[in-house]
C-alpha positions as CSV (number, residue, x, y, z in Angstrom):
1,X,79.6,74.9,112.7
2,X,82.7,75.6,110.4
3,X,85.6,77.0,112.7
4,X,89.4,78.9,111.3
5,X,91.7,79.4,113.4
6,X,92.8,83.4,113.0
7,X,96.2,84.6,114.7
8,X,96.8,88.4,115.4
9,X,99.0,89.5,112.9
10,X,103.2,89.8,114.9
11,X,106.5,89.6,113.6
12,X,107.2,86.0,113.4
13,X,104.5,85.4,110.6
14,X,106.6,87.5,108.7
15,X,108.3,85.2,106.5
16,X,104.5,82.9,106.3
17,X,102.7,86.0,105.6
18,X,105.5,87.5,103.1
19,X,105.7,84.2,101.4
20,X,102.4,84.1,99.9
21,X,102.6,87.9,98.8
22,X,105.9,87.0,97.1
23,X,104.9,84.2,95.0
24,X,100.8,86.4,94.4
25,X,101.5,89.8,93.7
26,X,99.1,92.5,93.9
27,X,99.8,96.2,92.5
28,X,97.5,97.0,96.3
29,X,99.6,98.9,99.1
30,X,97.7,96.1,101.7
31,X,99.7,93.2,100.2
32,X,102.8,93.7,101.9
33,X,103.8,92.7,105.4
34,X,105.6,95.7,107.3
35,X,101.5,97.2,106.0
36,X,99.6,94.3,107.8
37,X,101.3,93.9,110.7
38,X,102.0,97.9,111.4
39,X,98.0,98.8,111.1
40,X,97.1,95.6,112.5
41,X,97.6,96.8,116.5
42,X,94.7,99.6,115.8
43,X,92.7,97.5,113.6
44,X,90.9,94.0,113.9
45,X,92.9,92.5,111.7
46,X,93.7,88.6,112.3
47,X,94.6,85.7,109.7
48,X,94.5,82.1,109.3
49,X,95.2,79.1,106.6
50,X,92.1,78.7,104.2
51,X,92.5,75.9,102.2
52,X,96.2,76.4,101.6
53,X,95.5,80.3,101.1
54,X,96.6,83.8,102.8
55,X,93.4,85.2,104.1
56,X,93.0,88.5,106.3
57,X,89.8,88.6,109.2
58,X,88.3,92.2,109.8
59,X,85.9,91.5,112.4
60,X,84.3,94.5,115.3
61,X,81.2,94.8,116.8
62,X,78.7,95.4,114.1
63,X,80.8,93.9,110.5
64,X,83.0,90.3,109.5
65,X,84.9,90.4,106.5
66,X,87.4,89.2,104.7
67,X,90.4,90.0,102.3
68,X,90.8,88.4,98.8
69,X,92.9,85.4,99.5
70,X,95.8,85.4,98.3
71,X,96.8,82.1,97.1
72,X,96.8,78.8,94.3
73,X,93.6,80.1,92.2
74,X,91.6,77.0,92.9
75,X,92.7,77.2,96.8
76,X,91.3,81.0,97.0
77,X,88.4,79.3,94.9
78,X,87.7,77.2,97.7
79,X,88.8,80.0,100.5
80,X,86.2,82.3,99.7
81,X,83.2,79.4,99.3
82,X,84.3,77.9,102.6
83,X,84.7,82.4,104.5
84,X,80.9,82.5,102.7
85,X,79.5,79.1,105.0
86,X,81.6,80.9,108.2
87,X,79.9,84.0,108.1
88,X,76.0,82.7,107.0
89,X,76.5,79.8,109.6
90,X,77.6,83.3,112.4
91,X,74.1,85.4,111.4
92,X,76.5,87.1,108.9
93,X,76.3,88.8,105.7
94,X,79.3,88.4,103.3
95,X,81.1,91.0,102.8
96,X,85.1,91.3,100.9
97,X,87.2,94.5,101.7
98,X,90.2,95.9,99.5
99,X,88.5,94.3,97.1
100,X,90.3,95.0,93.8
101,X,89.4,95.8,90.1
102,X,92.0,92.5,89.3
103,X,90.4,90.4,92.4
104,X,86.7,91.5,91.3
105,X,87.3,89.9,88.0
106,X,87.9,86.9,88.9
107,X,83.9,86.6,90.9
108,X,83.0,88.0,88.1
109,X,84.8,84.3,86.7
110,X,83.3,81.9,88.9
111,X,80.2,83.3,90.0
112,X,78.4,85.6,87.3
113,X,76.4,88.7,89.3
114,X,76.4,86.7,92.7
115,X,78.0,89.8,94.1
116,X,78.2,93.7,93.0
117,X,81.0,96.3,94.0
118,X,81.2,99.1,95.5
119,X,84.6,101.0,95.2
120,X,85.9,104.1,97.7
121,X,87.3,106.2,96.6
122,X,89.4,107.1,99.9
123,X,91.1,104.0,99.5
124,X,92.5,104.4,95.7
125,X,96.3,103.6,95.9
126,X,98.2,106.3,94.0
127,X,100.7,104.6,91.2
128,X,102.9,106.9,89.4
129,X,106.2,106.7,86.6
130,X,109.3,105.9,88.5
131,X,111.5,108.1,86.4
132,X,108.5,111.0,86.1
133,X,108.6,111.4,90.3
134,X,112.4,111.6,89.9
135,X,112.9,113.7,87.3
136,X,109.7,116.0,87.4
137,X,109.7,116.6,83.5
138,X,106.8,118.2,81.5
139,X,104.2,120.9,81.5
140,X,102.1,119.1,84.4
141,X,105.0,119.2,86.9
142,X,106.3,122.4,86.3
143,X,105.1,124.2,89.7
144,X,106.4,120.9,91.2
145,X,109.9,121.4,89.6
146,X,109.0,125.1,91.1
147,X,109.3,123.7,94.1
148,X,112.9,121.8,94.0
149,X,114.2,125.0,93.2
150,X,113.0,127.1,95.1
151,X,114.3,125.0,97.9
152,X,117.6,124.7,97.2
153,X,118.2,127.6,96.5
154,X,117.0,128.8,99.9
155,X,118.5,125.8,101.4
156,X,121.7,126.0,99.0
157,X,125.0,123.9,101.0
158,X,122.3,124.9,103.3
159,X,121.2,120.9,103.0
160,X,122.3,117.4,102.3
161,X,119.7,114.2,101.8
162,X,121.6,110.6,103.0
163,X,119.4,106.7,103.3
164,X,118.3,106.6,107.0
165,X,120.2,103.8,108.8
166,X,121.0,102.9,112.3
167,X,123.1,106.2,112.8
168,X,120.3,108.3,112.1
169,X,116.9,106.7,112.6
170,X,116.9,108.5,116.8
171,X,116.7,111.5,114.6
172,X,114.4,110.9,112.9
173,X,111.8,109.1,115.8
174,X,112.3,112.6,117.6
175,X,111.3,114.8,114.3
176,X,107.9,112.7,114.0
177,X,107.3,113.1,117.9
178,X,107.9,117.6,117.3
179,X,105.4,116.5,113.8
180,X,102.1,115.0,116.7
181,X,102.6,117.6,118.2
182,X,102.5,119.8,115.5
183,X,99.5,118.8,113.7
184,X,97.1,118.3,117.3
185,X,97.3,114.3,116.4
186,X,96.1,114.0,119.8
187,X,92.6,114.8,119.1
188,X,91.8,112.9,115.9
189,X,91.8,109.4,116.1
190,X,93.1,108.4,113.2
191,X,95.9,110.9,112.9
192,X,96.9,109.3,116.5
193,X,96.7,105.9,114.6
194,X,98.8,107.9,111.6
195,X,101.6,109.0,113.6
196,X,102.0,105.4,115.8
197,X,102.7,103.4,112.9
198,X,105.2,106.3,111.5
199,X,106.6,105.8,115.0
200,X,106.3,101.8,115.3
201,X,108.4,101.9,111.5
202,X,110.8,103.7,112.7
203,X,111.1,101.2,116.5
204,X,110.9,98.2,114.1
205,X,113.2,99.7,110.8
206,X,115.4,97.8,111.3
207,X,113.9,94.5,111.6
208,X,111.6,94.9,109.1
209,X,114.0,95.7,106.6
210,X,112.8,98.7,104.9
211,X,114.4,101.6,103.0
212,X,114.1,106.0,104.5
213,X,115.5,108.5,103.4
214,X,116.2,111.4,105.6
215,X,116.7,115.9,104.1
216,X,118.2,117.5,106.7
217,X,118.4,121.7,106.7
218,X,121.2,123.2,108.7
219,X,122.1,119.5,110.3
220,X,118.8,118.6,111.7
221,X,116.1,116.4,110.2
222,X,113.5,118.5,108.1
223,X,111.9,115.2,107.0
224,X,112.3,111.5,105.8
225,X,110.2,108.8,104.0
226,X,109.9,105.6,104.3
227,X,108.5,102.3,101.8
228,X,110.1,98.8,100.2
229,X,109.8,96.9,97.4
230,X,106.0,95.5,97.1
231,X,106.7,93.6,93.5
232,X,109.0,92.9,90.8
233,X,107.7,96.1,89.4
234,X,106.5,98.2,91.5
235,X,107.9,100.6,95.4
236,X,105.6,101.2,97.4
237,X,105.9,104.4,100.1
238,X,104.6,103.7,103.7
239,X,105.3,106.6,105.2
240,X,106.7,110.5,104.5
241,X,106.8,112.9,107.3
242,X,108.3,116.8,107.0
243,X,108.6,119.8,109.3
244,X,105.8,122.5,108.2
245,X,108.0,125.2,108.8
246,X,110.0,124.1,106.3
247,X,108.4,125.1,102.7
248,X,108.9,122.6,99.8
249,X,110.2,120.0,102.5
250,X,107.7,117.9,101.3
251,X,109.0,117.7,98.3
252,X,112.0,117.6,98.1
253,X,111.9,114.2,100.5
254,X,109.7,113.3,97.6
255,X,111.9,113.6,94.8
256,X,114.9,112.5,96.3
257,X,113.9,109.4,98.0
258,X,112.9,108.4,94.6
259,X,116.4,109.2,92.7
260,X,118.0,107.2,95.7
261,X,115.8,104.1,95.8
262,X,113.5,103.6,94.1
263,X,115.1,103.8,90.6
264,X,115.1,100.1,89.9
265,X,111.5,99.9,89.7
266,X,109.0,100.8,86.9
267,X,106.6,102.4,89.7
268,X,105.8,104.1,92.8
269,X,102.5,103.9,95.0
270,X,102.1,106.0,97.1
271,X,99.3,104.5,98.9
272,X,96.0,105.8,99.5
273,X,94.6,109.5,100.3
274,X,92.4,108.3,102.8
275,X,89.9,110.8,101.7
276,X,91.7,114.3,103.1
277,X,91.2,116.7,100.4
278,X,94.4,118.6,101.0
279,X,96.3,114.5,101.0
280,X,93.9,113.9,97.7
281,X,95.2,117.3,96.1
282,X,98.4,117.0,96.9
283,X,99.0,112.9,95.8
284,X,96.6,114.2,92.1
285,X,99.0,117.2,91.8
286,X,102.0,114.9,90.9
287,X,100.0,112.9,88.2
288,X,99.6,109.5,89.0
289,X,100.0,106.8,86.4
290,X,97.2,105.2,87.3
291,X,94.7,104.4,90.9
292,X,94.9,100.9,92.1
293,X,91.2,100.9,93.0
294,X,89.7,99.3,95.7
295,X,86.1,98.1,97.4
296,X,83.9,96.4,99.5
297,X,82.5,93.0,98.0
298,X,78.2,92.3,98.9
299,X,76.3,89.7,97.8
300,X,73.5,90.8,95.3
301,X,70.1,90.5,96.6
302,X,67.9,88.5,94.7
């Protein structure tokens, strides 16, 4: 039986995993050590090096699936074949998750008609032109400019923006605890995992070399956001939180962070909407340049 050593993702694996992601780039938000490490605390994800390619495995009692390998093209193809054998030997269908259109195009080139993909709208990343998020120019973003102008008018002389640092990260942590209480996170498993990821990103802010922004009103932290470079032309925003009692705070932290931290990149990936209708409407209202579609790949039945 095919044996592959898979390990839980730990901080000590950062250089190894990031090395693969930096060399074999993607605009998918999953291709980030930070994303993989923080979410692997809550999902059964492990990793291994298979045929000199980086592979992530998601295994539960009901499913065995793999992310598309990261590596040289020939190594990726050999890894996929080994993973298929690994699955079949364990009585499981071969399944791949978070597969992008370019990933599937390679599968079709190598194995025409052998696999099928089902895209999941909830998993698609929203990618925006950085300049448009900063300027909010054009008729379609007129309402967003109004939110910014209203915030500035209501809180004139009372608001400020600053980079996140060791000096203010604890204040952001305390604000996140308030957000957790306001949003009844204990009542919903996915929301609880989301805020725990946010809290851990703050705990490890310096260690993970993240970039963040902080919005204050009357000296109090009312919103913060955290992200990092994803690839040569794209910055990814992992976390964004604002207090509900401060109208337009989300719009303001979004725009200010882009202006201060993302202008060296052509695009900003603001990740998926996870099927939340409110989040979907909000993200669509910013008019994404394109979506990074992702889906599940399975073998076609004969």
